[in-house]
N, C-alpha and C positions, 0 to 999 in steps of 0.2 A: 260356851260349847269348843272346840279344842285343833285338833292337828287341821286340812286342809279346807276342809266342810264344803260346804253348799256349791261349788262353781256351778250347779247348774238350777235350772230355773226356765220365769216368761222370760220369752221372745219379746216379744215387744210392751211394752208398759199401758201399749194404748189398751192388746186383746190379753192383758190379764186375769184368765181365768186361767190357763193352764201354758206350757211352754213344753215342746216335744222334746223327751231326753234318748238322744244317741243309741243307748242300750238299752233298750226298748222298751220303757214305759210315758206316758206321758205324766208331771210328774208338777203340783198347783201350785202355788206358793199356803193356803192352805194341811196344804198333805205336806209338801220343805220345813216347815213347822211343822209337825206334828213329830218330824223324821228327827230332830235334833232335838225338842223334849228327848224320842231314846232313847237320843242317843250320849242326852248331856247323864242320866239315869245308866246306862249302860257302864260310863265313865267313874261316876262314886258307888258304882260295885262293885268299878276294880278298881280301883281306891281302897276300899273295904275286901279286898276278897274274899269277892258275892262271884265265882266261877259263874255261876250257873245258869245269872241272872242278867249280869252280864250282859255276856253268852247274845241269851235271848234279846237283850231290848238290839243290841250292836243289830245284830239279824234282822232286827225289825227296822228297822230307823234304815238299812239301805234296801231294804223293800224296797220302805217307802218313796229313796229318794237313792235311786243306785248311783250319779253323781255324787253322793255323800262320803269324801272321803276319810273324814274323818272315822268315819262309822266304818267302812272295812280295816282303814286300822289299825282301830281298836278292837276288833275282832280278833287281826291278830295279833293280835301282843297278848290278851284273853289266849289265846290258843298253847302263847309263846310260855302260858307261864300255863299254864295245864300239861304242860309237856306233846301238845300234840301239832308239829312240826311240821308236815305233811295240808293240813288243814293254815298254822298259818303260812305257810310260803301262796297257798291261796291265797284267803286273803290278802296278805301283800300286795298280791299282783295285781288283786280286784281294783286292790285304793292308788296302787300308779295307772292302771286306765284312767283310771274314773278321772283324774288327773289328765290324764290328755284330752280324754274325752270330754273333761270342762272347760278346759283354758278356749274352745269355741264359742261358748258364750262366753266365756269371758271378756274377750277378745271384738264379743260385738260391742261393749261400752253403750245398755241399754242399759238404762238410769237404776231399775226396778234391781240387776247384776249387779249394779257396782254397789243399789244401798246393800244388799245381804254379802258381799264384801264385806263390808262394812261392819255391818252384826258382829261375820267372824269372826274382826281384827279386834270388837270389845271383845269379843266374849272369853278371846283370849288372853289376852290383857285384862280381866278378867280375873283366869284360876292362873296368873304368872300372878298378878297378886295377893290371888288364897292362897296357896301353894306359899309362898315366900314369908305365910306367917307360921309355915312348918317346917323350915330348913334347919332347924338345930335338933340336938341329941342323937337318936343311933339314928334316924335313915333317915341324914341329913344328907350322902352322898346320893342316895337316891332322889330326892324330895329336888336339888338341883340339878342335877340329872335332868327329869323332869322341868322344870325348868326349861332348862338350856333349849331341848327340842319345841316344847314348845313359842320360845324365841326365835328360835326358825324358823318352824311355822306361818307364823303371825309374818317377820322377813317374805316369806315366799308368797301370802298372802296380797301385802300390800305390794311385790315385787307384777303381782296380775295384777288389783288395783291402774298401777297406773302406767304400762305397759301399751293399752287397746290393742289395736289393733294388729301387734309389734310382730316381731319372730317368736317360733316357740320357744316360747322356755321350756328346759331339761330338768329332766326328772329329778324331785332337790334332792337335794345328797340324803337327807335323812328316810328319806324314804328309801333309797335304795342301801343303807346300811340296811333297812330295821331289815329287805332282806334279801343282801347276805347274810344275817344271822337268823335268820329259819331255811336258808338252803343249808348254810353249812348244820345247825341241827337236825337239820334230815337227812344227811348223810351224802354230803355233793357240794362237797370243794373247789371244785372247779364250778357249779355255774356264782357261789360264795364270792368267789374271789374276782369276777368277774364283777358282781355287785359292787362289792367288798373297793373297786378296784370306778365302776362311772362313780363311787359315792367321792371318793375320793378327787375324782378331778372333775368337783362341785367347792369339793375344801379339801387345799392340799394341807391344812392343819388339822382338819381332825387326827385326832389322835386314835379314836376305840378304831377305826379302821384298820387304821397303823397298827392298829397294836393286830387286831383282829389275822389282818395280812397276813401279818408274822408268824402267827401260829400256821393258816394255810401253807402258807412258806416253807412251814417248817416239815411239817406234815409230807409238804411229796417234797421232800430232799433237796430244796433251794436253800440251803442254811447262810449263803452269804448275802441273797435277800432279804430270807428271814433277820439277818442282822439290821439290816442299814433299814429298815421297818423297824424292828424297833429301836434304830438311832429318833426311828421318825415321828415312834409312838413318844419317847422320851422329852425332844427337842420341841412339839406341841405341846404339851404338859400333861401329859397322863404319866401313870405312874406303870410302867412295865412287872408284874411278879418279879419276882430271881429267880420261881420256880421254870418260867421256861426260857430266863435268858442256860440255866440248866442245863435244862431238855437240850437246847442249843445245842450249846458246849458235848454234853453228851454224846447226840451222835456224830457232831465234829469229830471227836475223838474214836469213835466206833467202824467210821467212812475206812474205806484201807486208804 
């Protein structure tokens, strides 16, 4: 399966026919399973750059189960890949809303909900093992990044699985980072910065977050902050393009 998936479903094991969705529809176990199938088909299509097919499958999955975070996230990735950035923002925001709404069901600690979380975790672990077999050659860096994202998503689901009815979890760093990148590409650096900072607040050693934040700071004239974020990105093990460092230096020299 993948990302955070269906934290939505049956309200009670006894009444296991259907579950009310706070995003406006009732989701049966059969619908939820069908949504996961379409999500998997979408992910397969996205991996092979069949973007039209991926979009269709992700949209259908999200329609069947509005709280299937993975479907919204996958749709956002598809929109980013096809450079439809405002639509990517919309999809990632829907993923964040689904995550927030879905926590209420996860907090019930119902057996059916917990079992679904277990299924999601197992599917993500299967995805990681499959990706590890492809983690070589020219596309190795991209595959390693995908593995890292899946592992982060597994940790998020495990946190939901353990927390029971405890305090609400914040938006996961990987989801805030994705939304920030979509905002940046859509031409809204201020909202992008807000999301990057939210991601870093959850994962202080998020090298990509510091790197992208450095770019925003540079573009908005905060060169000292940009230098600090570059240093933090490198400290986290992220390679910073020399071109970015040169651009910061050029802008500094051009200042009065």
